[in-house]
C-alpha positions in Angstrom: 20.6 0.6 8.7 18.2 2.2 6.2 14.0 2.2 7.5 12.4 -0.3 7.3 8.9 0.0 4.8 6.2 -2.6 4.0 6.2 -1.8 1.4 9.2 0.1 -0.6 8.3 1.7 -3.9 11.4 5.1 -3.2 13.9 2.1 -3.4 12.0 0.1 -6.0 11.5 3.4 -8.5 15.6 4.2 -8.2 16.0 0.3 -9.7 14.0 1.5 -13.2 14.2 5.4 -13.0 15.9 6.0 -16.0 13.3 4.3 -18.0 10.2 5.7 -15.9 11.0 8.7 -16.4 12.0 7.9 -19.7 8.0 7.2 -20.3 6.2 9.8 -18.0 8.7 12.7 -19.7 7.0 11.1 -23.6 3.5 10.8 -22.3 4.3 14.7 -21.2 5.4 16.1 -24.5 3.4 14.3 -26.6 0.4 15.9 -24.0 -1.6 13.0 -24.8 -3.6 13.0 -21.4 -6.7 10.5 -21.6 -6.0 7.7 -23.9 -2.9 8.8 -25.4 -1.1 5.2 -27.1 0.7 4.2 -23.8 -2.6 2.9 -22.5 -3.0 0.1 -26.0 1.0 -0.3 -25.8 0.3 -1.3 -22.7 -2.3 -3.3 -22.7 -1.0 -5.0 -25.6 1.7 -6.6 -24.2 0.2 -6.8 -21.0 -2.4 -9.0 -22.9 0.0 -11.1 -24.2 2.0 -11.7 -21.1 -1.4 -13.2 -19.4 -2.2 -14.7 -22.6 -5.6 -13.2 -22.8 -8.0 -12.1 -25.6 -9.2 -8.4 -24.2 -7.2 -6.3 -21.7 -9.4 -3.5 -21.1 -7.7 -0.7 -19.1 -9.8 1.6 -16.3 -9.4 3.9 -13.1 -8.6 0.7 -10.0 -9.3 -2.4 -9.0 -13.0 -1.5 -7.4 -14.1 0.2 -11.1 -13.4 -3.7 -12.5 -14.7 -5.0 -10.4 -17.8 -2.9 -10.6 -17.4 -3.5 -14.1 -17.7 -6.2 -14.2 -20.5 -7.3 -12.3 -22.4 -4.3 -14.7 -21.5 -6.7 -18.1 -23.1 -9.3 -17.0 -27.0 -7.9 -17.0 -27.5 -9.0 -13.2 -30.6 -8.8 -12.3 -31.6 -6.7 -8.8 -31.6 -9.2 -5.9 -29.3 -12.0 -7.5 -26.9 -12.9 -5.6 -23.2 -13.0 -6.1 -21.1 -15.5 -3.4 -17.9 -13.1 -2.3 -15.7 -14.5 0.5 -15.9 -13.7 3.7 -11.8 -13.3 4.1 -10.7 -10.3 1.8 -10.8 -6.6 1.3 -14.5 -5.0 1.2 -14.1 -3.8 -2.5 -15.4 -7.4 -3.4 -18.6 -7.1 -1.7 -19.1 -4.1 -1.2 -19.5 -3.6 -5.5 -22.2 -6.4 -5.2 -24.1 -4.0 -3.3 -23.9 -1.2 -4.7 -25.5 -2.6 -8.1 -28.1 -3.8 -6.0 -27.7 -7.4 -5.5 -27.5 -10.0 -2.7 -23.9 -9.9 -1.6 -23.5 -14.2 -0.4 -20.1 -14.5 1.8 -18.3 -18.2 1.7 -15.7 -19.1 4.6 -12.3 -19.7 3.8 -9.8 -22.5 3.8 -7.2 -21.8 6.9 -4.3 -23.0 5.3 -4.3 -20.9 2.3 -6.8 -18.1 2.8 -8.9 -18.6 0.0 -12.4 -19.8 -0.7 -13.3 -23.0 -1.6 -15.5 -25.1 -4.0 -17.0 -27.4 -1.3 -17.6 -24.2 0.6 -19.4 -21.6 -2.5 -21.4 -25.3 -3.9 -23.0 -25.4 -0.3 -24.3 -21.3 -0.5 -25.8 -21.6 -4.4 -29.4 -21.3 -4.5 -31.1 -20.7 -7.4 -30.9 -17.5 -7.1 -27.3 -17.4 -7.9 -26.0 -16.1 -10.8 -21.9 -15.6 -10.0 -19.1 -16.5 -8.2 -16.2 -13.9 -7.1 -13.2 -15.9 -6.1 -10.1 -13.8 -4.3 -6.8 -14.6 -4.9 -5.4 -13.3 -1.6 -1.8 -12.9 -1.1 -0.5 -14.2 -4.1 -2.2 -17.2 -5.0 -5.1 -18.8 -6.4 -8.7 -20.1 -5.5 -9.5 -23.6 -6.5 -10.3 -21.8 -10.2 -10.6 -26.0 -11.8 -12.6 -26.7 -9.2 -14.8 -23.1 -9.1 -15.6 -23.8 -13.1 -16.6 -27.0 -13.0 -18.9 -25.8 -10.1 -19.9 -22.2 -13.1 -20.8 -25.1 -15.8 -22.8 -27.0 -13.8 -24.7 -24.5 -11.9 -24.5 -22.0 -14.8 -22.8 -19.3 -13.2 -20.1 -16.6 -14.0 -16.8 -16.4 -12.5 -15.8 -12.6 -11.4 -11.9 -13.6 -10.6 -10.2 -10.8 -7.9 -6.6 -10.9 -9.5 -6.0 -8.0 -7.1 -3.5 -9.6 -4.8 -2.1 -12.4 -7.3 -0.8 -10.7 -11.0 1.8 -12.8 -12.4 1.1 -15.8 -10.8 -0.1 -19.5 -12.1 -2.9 -21.8 -12.0 -1.9 -25.9 -12.7 -4.7 -27.6 -13.6 -5.1 -31.0 -12.8 -3.9 -32.5 -16.5 -1.0 -30.2 -15.6 -1.8 -26.9 -17.9 -0.3 -24.2 -16.5 -2.4 -20.5 -16.8 -2.1 -16.8 -15.5 -5.3 -16.5 -13.2 -7.1 -13.5 -13.9 -7.9 -15.2 -17.0 -9.9 -18.1 -16.3 -13.4 -17.5 -15.1 -15.6 -14.9 -17.9 -13.7 -11.7 -17.0 -10.7 -11.8 -14.7 -10.0 -8.1 -12.6 -6.5 -6.1 -11.2 -5.5 -3.6 -9.2 -2.6 -1.7 -10.4 -3.0 0.4 -7.3 0.8 0.8 -6.1 1.7 -1.0 -3.7 0.4 -4.7 -5.7 2.9 -6.6 -7.6 2.0 -4.9 -11.0 2.2 -1.0 -9.3 1.6 2.2 -11.3 2.0 5.7 -9.6 -1.6 6.7 -8.8 -5.1 4.1 -9.7 -4.9 2.5 -12.0 -7.2 -1.8 -12.6 -7.8 -4.2 -15.5 -10.3 -5.9 -17.1 -9.4 -9.6 -18.8 -12.1 -11.9 -21.0 -11.1 -14.4 -23.8 -15.1 -13.6 -24.5 -15.2 -10.6 -27.4 -19.4 -10.1 -27.0 -18.1 -9.4 -23.0 -14.7 -7.2 -24.0 -17.3 -4.9 -26.0 -19.9 -4.6 -23.5 -17.6 -4.2 -20.7 -15.0 -1.1 -22.7 -17.9 0.4 -23.5 -19.0 0.5 -20.0 -15.9 2.3 -19.2 -16.8 4.8 -21.7 -20.5 6.0 -20.3 -22.1 3.0 -21.7 -20.5 4.4 -25.2 -19.5 2.7 -28.7 -19.7 5.5 -30.9 -19.0 9.2 -29.2 -22.1 11.2 -27.8 -23.5 7.7 -28.4 -24.8 5.7 -25.7 -26.5 2.5 -25.6 -26.3 1.5 -21.7 -25.3 3.3 -18.3 -22.3 2.8 -17.8 -19.2 5.5 -16.6 -16.5 6.8 -16.3 -13.4 4.8 -15.7 -10.1 5.1 -18.1 -6.4 4.0 -16.9 -4.2 7.2 -17.6 -1.9 7.3 -19.9 0.9 8.7 -17.1 0.0 5.5 -15.4 0.0 3.0 -17.8 3.4 4.4 -19.3 4.4 3.5 -15.7 3.0 0.5 -16.2 4.2 -1.0 -19.5 7.9 -0.5 -18.3 7.4 -2.3 -14.7 5.2 -4.9 -16.9 8.4 -5.7 -18.4 10.6 -6.8 -14.5 7.1 -8.6 -13.2 8.4 -11.7 -12.9 11.7 -10.9 -11.6 9.7 -8.7 -8.5 7.5 -11.7 -8.1 10.9 -14.1 -7.9 12.9 -11.7 -5.3 9.5 -12.0 -3.5 9.4 -15.5 -3.8 12.6 -15.5 -2.1 12.1 -13.4 0.0 9.0 -14.8 1.6 11.7 -18.4 1.3 13.9 -17.2 3.6 10.8 -15.9 6.6 9.4 -19.3 5.8 12.9 -21.6 6.6 14.0 -19.3 9.5 10.2 -19.1 11.2 9.7 -23.1 10.5 10.2 -24.5 13.8 8.5 -21.3 15.8 5.2 -23.2 17.4 3.7 -20.5 18.1 3.5 -19.2 14.5 1.7 -21.2 10.8 4.1 -19.9 8.1 2.0 -19.8 4.4 1.5 -22.6 3.3 1.6 -23.0 -1.0 -1.0 -24.9 -2.9 -0.3 -27.5 -5.2 -2.7 -26.0 -8.0 -0.4 -22.3 -7.4 2.8 -20.7 -8.2 2.6 -18.1 -5.7 4.1 -14.1 -5.5 3.7 -13.2 -2.2 1.7 -9.7 -1.9 1.9 -10.9 1.2 3.8 -12.3 3.5 1.4 -13.5 6.3 1.3 -15.3 9.4 -1.0 -17.3 11.8 0.0 -16.2 15.0 -0.6 -18.4 18.0 -2.2 -18.6 21.6 -3.1 -14.7 21.7 -0.1 -13.6 20.8 -0.6 -11.8 17.3 -0.6 -7.7 18.3 1.5 -8.6 21.7 3.9 -9.3 18.5 3.3 -6.4 16.4 4.0 -4.5 18.9 7.5 -5.8 19.6 8.1 -5.4 16.2 7.2 -1.6 16.0 9.1 -0.8 19.2 12.5 -2.1 16.1 11.2 -0.3 13.1 9.1 -3.2 12.1 6.5 -2.2 10.7 3.4 -5.1 10.2 -0.3 -5.1 9.6 -3.1 -7.2 9.5 -5.5 -8.1 6.5 -8.3 -8.1 7.5 -9.1 -7.1 11.3 -12.9 -7.6 10.6 -14.6 -10.0 8.2 -16.9 -8.8 5.9 -19.8 -10.7 7.4 -19.6 -8.6 10.9 -19.3 -5.2 9.0 -21.9 -2.6 9.8 -22.5 -2.0 5.9 -23.4 -5.8 4.7 -25.3 -6.2 7.9 -28.6 -5.0 6.1 -28.5 -6.7 2.5 -26.0 -9.6 3.0 -26.1 -12.9 3.9 -24.1 -15.8 6.0 -23.8 -18.7 4.2 -23.0 -21.6 6.7 -20.6 -21.5 9.1 -17.5 -18.6 9.2 -15.5 -20.1 11.8 -12.5 -19.8 9.9 -12.4 -16.2 8.7 -13.4 -15.6 12.6 -10.2 -17.1 13.6 -8.2 -15.7 10.5 -8.8 -12.0 11.5 -7.1 -12.6 14.9 -4.1 -14.1 13.9 -3.2 -13.2 10.6 -0.1 -10.3 10.6 1.6 -9.3 7.5 5.8 -9.1 7.8 7.7 -6.6 5.1 7.7 -8.0 1.5 8.7 -5.6 -1.3 10.9 -6.1 -4.4 13.5 -4.6 -2.3 14.1 -6.2 0.6 18.0 -6.8 1.2 19.8 -9.6 3.0 20.7 -7.5 6.0 17.6 -6.5 6.5 15.6 -9.8 6.1 18.0 -11.1 8.7 16.8 -7.4 10.6 13.3 -9.2 11.0 13.5 -12.4 11.1 15.6 -12.0 14.4 13.2 -9.9 15.9 10.6 -12.2 15.6 12.8 -15.1 16.6 13.6 -13.0 19.4 10.3 -12.7 20.7 9.6 -16.6 20.8 13.2 -17.0 22.9 14.9 -17.7 19.9 
């Protein structure tokens, strides 16, 4: 058996090598490394895939979040609500812009922020909400958008981990995550469901005014060369990365399906183990399994992780410390209410290998080792 990877990028590359190599060679031959035609082509194709009016590519997912907040014209001290159980970037950009992160607890079943916890945290200073669609499925977007309308707030979706997933409204209508809020953000970090071979990101919106501002901010605050209307940043997607992403976008649904099938095999095997809680799929969201994350009970998470490592199986803890306990936020953030769920998850979560190249024998081996840890 070949070495087991958390994410097997090499095997995925070999699957589509001819197309990837051709796209890379075309960029090199044309030498349009910045803002080449592939950037526009990929943006248009992603726009069509998502069913959104505007896609603005940028340098990475963190930039996407920062540019999104910059486009909203928020003022120093304005509050932005964000879950405490997530990667730091979602809250980091809030603090970097002189805004105040207000951290709230999450749902134990699906790891995501809830509308109930958000509403409890809303004050007269609240201006925006950043729901994070963690591990591959949605936050409660229908309820969150109702809150946003009620309190006149912006919603910036952090969709770095759930690109391709659908939200299912009560009416039965389906809509791609990242296109429901005022602005959606994503990352094309190599390990993402749609990942490039370096850094990359994008913002989405259906609002023409916001789209123009997002594009301007990404380009040094300029729409006309050497004329700068606002303070912006230099954040652009390299042509090489756009060319790679445009190839991989054609396979995104197939790749997400492969992830889902692998997840179902894991969950079926582990469903009767008392010490494990398998991922729960929400009724209002499809799941694209950016991560397959177990909750390991009875304080055995680290022991299981070490056991798997001894058998050549990598497993990761996303995330070991909630944001409200991170030193970087102690002086600038506000903790809204009880954080017991986030703290509990940080002690229990363990992610198993999850990628498009997990073959049946590898999945069976991983399952067998988890089962043996529990004496099954």
